[in-house]
C-alpha positions in Angstrom: -16.4 -16.1 15.7 -14.3 -15.5 18.7 -11.0 -16.5 16.9 -11.9 -14.4 13.9 -12.7 -11.3 15.9 -9.5 -11.5 17.8 -7.5 -11.9 14.6 -9.3 -8.9 13.1 -8.8 -6.8 16.2 -5.1 -7.6 16.2 -4.7 -6.7 12.5 -6.5 -3.4 12.9 -4.4 -2.5 15.9 -1.3 -3.2 13.6 -2.7 -1.2 10.8 -3.6 1.8 12.7 -0.1 1.8 14.3 1.6 1.9 11.0 1.3 -8.4 3.6 -0.3 -19.6 2.5 -2.7 -20.0 0.2 -5.2 -22.8 -0.3 -5.0 -24.2 -3.9 -8.3 -22.6 -4.6 -6.9 -19.2 -5.7 -3.7 -20.4 -7.2 -0.4 -19.2 -6.4 1.0 -15.6 -7.3 3.1 -15.4 -10.5 5.8 -12.7 -10.5 6.0 -9.6 -8.3 3.0 -7.1 -7.8 3.6 -3.5 -9.1 4.2 -2.3 -5.4 6.8 -5.1 -5.0 8.5 -4.3 -8.3 8.8 -0.6 -7.2 10.2 -1.7 -3.8 12.7 -4.0 -5.5 13.8 -1.2 -7.9 14.3 1.2 -5.0 16.2 -1.4 -3.0 18.4 -2.2 -5.9 19.1 1.4 -6.4 19.9 2.1 -2.9 22.3 -0.8 -2.6 24.1 0.5 -5.7 24.8 3.8 -4.1 28.5 4.3 -3.0 29.0 4.1 0.7 31.2 7.1 1.4 34.0 9.4 0.2 34.4 10.7 -3.3 32.2 8.1 -4.9 29.1 9.2 -3.1 30.1 12.9 -3.6 30.2 12.2 -7.4 26.9 10.5 -7.3 25.3 13.5 -5.6 26.8 16.0 -7.9 25.5 14.0 -10.9 22.1 13.6 -9.4 21.8 17.3 -8.5 23.0 18.3 -11.9 20.2 16.2 -13.5 17.6 17.4 -11.0 18.4 21.0 -11.6 17.9 20.3 -15.3 14.5 19.2 -14.4 14.7 15.4 -14.3 12.0 14.3 -12.1 13.5 11.0 -11.4 16.6 12.5 -10.0 14.7 14.9 -8.0 12.7 12.1 -6.4 16.0 10.2 -5.7 17.4 13.1 -4.0 14.3 13.6 -2.0 14.3 9.9 -1.0 17.9 10.1 0.1 17.6 13.2 2.3 14.3 12.0 3.8 15.7 8.6 4.8 19.4 9.6 5.3 20.7 7.2 2.7 24.4 8.1 2.3 23.8 11.7 3.3 22.8 13.3 6.6 19.0 13.2 7.1 17.6 16.6 6.1 13.7 16.8 5.8 13.8 20.5 4.4 16.0 19.4 1.5 13.9 16.3 0.9 10.8 18.3 0.7 12.5 20.8 -1.7 13.3 17.9 -4.1 10.1 16.2 -3.8 8.1 19.4 -4.3 9.9 19.9 -7.6 9.2 16.3 -8.7 5.5 16.4 -7.9 5.4 19.5 -10.1 5.9 17.0 -12.8 3.3 14.5 -11.4 5.8 12.1 -10.2 3.6 9.6 -8.3 6.4 8.3 -6.0 7.3 11.8 -4.9 3.5 12.5 -4.3 3.2 9.5 -2.2 6.3 10.3 -0.2 5.2 13.9 0.4 1.9 12.4 1.6 3.8 10.2 3.9 5.8 13.3 5.4 2.6 15.2 6.0 0.8 12.0 7.4 3.6 11.6 10.0 4.8 15.1 10.5 8.3 14.7 9.2 9.8 18.0 8.7 6.4 19.6 8.5 3.4 20.0 10.9 1.3 16.9 10.8 -1.5 17.7 8.3 -4.0 14.9 7.3 -5.7 17.0 4.8 -2.5 17.7 2.9 -1.5 14.2 3.2 -4.7 13.0 1.6 -4.1 15.6 -1.2 -0.8 14.0 -2.1 -2.1 10.4 -1.6 -5.0 11.1 -3.9 -2.8 12.5 -6.6 -0.6 9.5 -6.5 -3.5 7.0 -6.2 -5.0 8.6 -9.3 -1.8 7.5 -11.1 -2.3 3.9 -9.9 0.1 4.0 -7.0 -1.1 1.0 -5.0 0.4 2.1 -1.7 -1.2 5.5 -1.8 -4.4 3.8 -2.7 -4.1 1.6 0.3 -3.4 4.5 2.7 -6.3 6.4 1.5 -8.6 3.3 1.9 -7.3 3.0 5.6 -7.8 6.8 6.3 -11.3 6.6 5.0 -12.1 3.3 6.7 -11.2 4.6 10.1 -12.0 8.2 9.5 -8.4 9.6 10.0 -8.5 13.1 8.7 -11.6 12.7 6.9 -15.2 11.6 7.7 -15.4 7.8 7.9 -16.7 6.8 4.6 -16.8 3.0 4.0 -17.9 3.4 0.3 -14.7 5.4 -0.4 -12.6 3.1 1.6 -13.7 0.0 -0.4 -13.3 2.1 -3.7 -9.5 2.7 -2.9 -8.9 -0.8 -1.5 -10.3 -2.3 -4.6 -8.2 -0.3 -7.0 -5.2 -1.5 -5.0 -6.4 -4.9 -4.7 -6.5 -5.0 -8.6 -2.8 -4.6 -8.5 -2.5 -7.5 -6.1 -1.8 -5.3 -3.1 -2.1 -7.9 -0.4 -2.9 -5.6 2.5 -5.7 -4.1 0.6 -7.1 -7.5 -0.3 -7.0 -8.5 3.3 -8.6 -5.2 4.4 -11.4 -5.8 2.0 -11.9 -9.2 3.7 -12.0 -7.6 7.2 -14.7 -5.2 5.9 -17.0 -7.8 4.6 -16.4 -10.1 7.4 -17.0 -7.9 10.4 -17.1 -4.2 10.0 -19.7 -2.0 11.2 -21.4 -0.2 8.4 -20.6 -2.6 5.8 -23.1 -5.5 4.9 -21.6 -8.7 6.1 -20.7 -11.1 3.4 -18.6 -14.2 4.5 -18.3 -15.4 0.9 -16.6 -12.2 -0.3 -14.6 -11.9 2.8 -13.3 -15.5 2.4 -12.4 -14.8 -1.4 -10.6 -11.6 -0.4 -8.6 -13.3 2.6 -7.8 -16.2 0.0 -6.4 -13.8 -2.6 -4.6 -11.8 0.1 -3.0 -15.1 1.1 -2.0 -15.8 -2.5 -0.4 -12.3 -2.8 1.8 -13.0 0.2 -0.1 -11.8 3.3 1.0 -13.8 6.3 -2.1 -13.1 8.5 -4.7 -14.0 5.8 -4.6 -17.8 5.9 -5.2 -17.9 9.7 -8.1 -15.3 9.4 -9.5 -17.1 6.4 -9.4 -20.5 8.1 -11.1 -19.0 11.3 -13.9 -17.5 9.0 -14.5 -20.8 7.3 -15.4 -22.5 10.7 -18.4 -20.0 10.7 -19.5 -21.0 7.0 -21.3 -23.9 5.5 -19.6 -26.0 2.7 -21.5 -24.4 -0.1 -20.4 -20.9 1.0 -16.7 -22.0 1.1 -17.0 -23.6 -2.4 -18.6 -20.5 -3.8 -15.8 -18.3 -2.1 -13.1 -20.5 -3.7 -14.9 -20.4 -7.1 -14.9 -16.6 -6.9 -11.3 -16.4 -6.0 -10.4 -18.6 -9.0 -12.5 -16.5 -11.3 -10.8 -13.4 -9.9 -7.3 -14.6 -10.7 -8.4 -15.6 -14.1 -9.7 -12.1 -14.7 -6.4 -10.6 -13.5 -7.9 -9.3 -10.3 -10.3 -7.0 -12.2 -14.1 -6.7 -11.3 -13.9 -9.3 -8.5 
């Protein structure tokens, strides 16, 4: 268990500070919803003009749409000002546009406001408010928000530690093939105080995380397998295959 425990401790340290597969689970097909959103944002960012009149025109057009109530344009302006993309970084302006977008239930804006309150960007650090915005985004199936909620409940950050709630949010994100949530479910079932140990389910989740692209999962899965008997490994592999067939629902 020493190698497994070391890998788990390393992963927890990384998570608190801040995603290959055996042929049993099958390989991932296509992008996860979170990856699709990230790819869309990256494509949009790369399409922005670099400087000069072109970026000024883009800002005018986005601002006009945002002032007319377009939530996507409000979010994009918030994103640009928060991250300093093609504009001077300005947290106050970012919060202004994000706030207008969340009034229209824009999940990405909700998530990003949660991040700003979680880290104290332009606002006093406030875990309670971060959880509020994460929860609103998570209820709209935002997998990153679901993951962040799972992590905060798992370690008791800003809320009483609650493993049942952590597993709830991790599972909802895992159903969207969110690799870090799948991995953390594996951690909780493998060796987490307060959660009944179940190496079969831990192996299954590590295997699924590996199939979703998590780079640490294969090593941790294989270390765990050393502590299991062949029938347990076979059962875990069977469950992983069934989970993929069910499109990650009710695993």
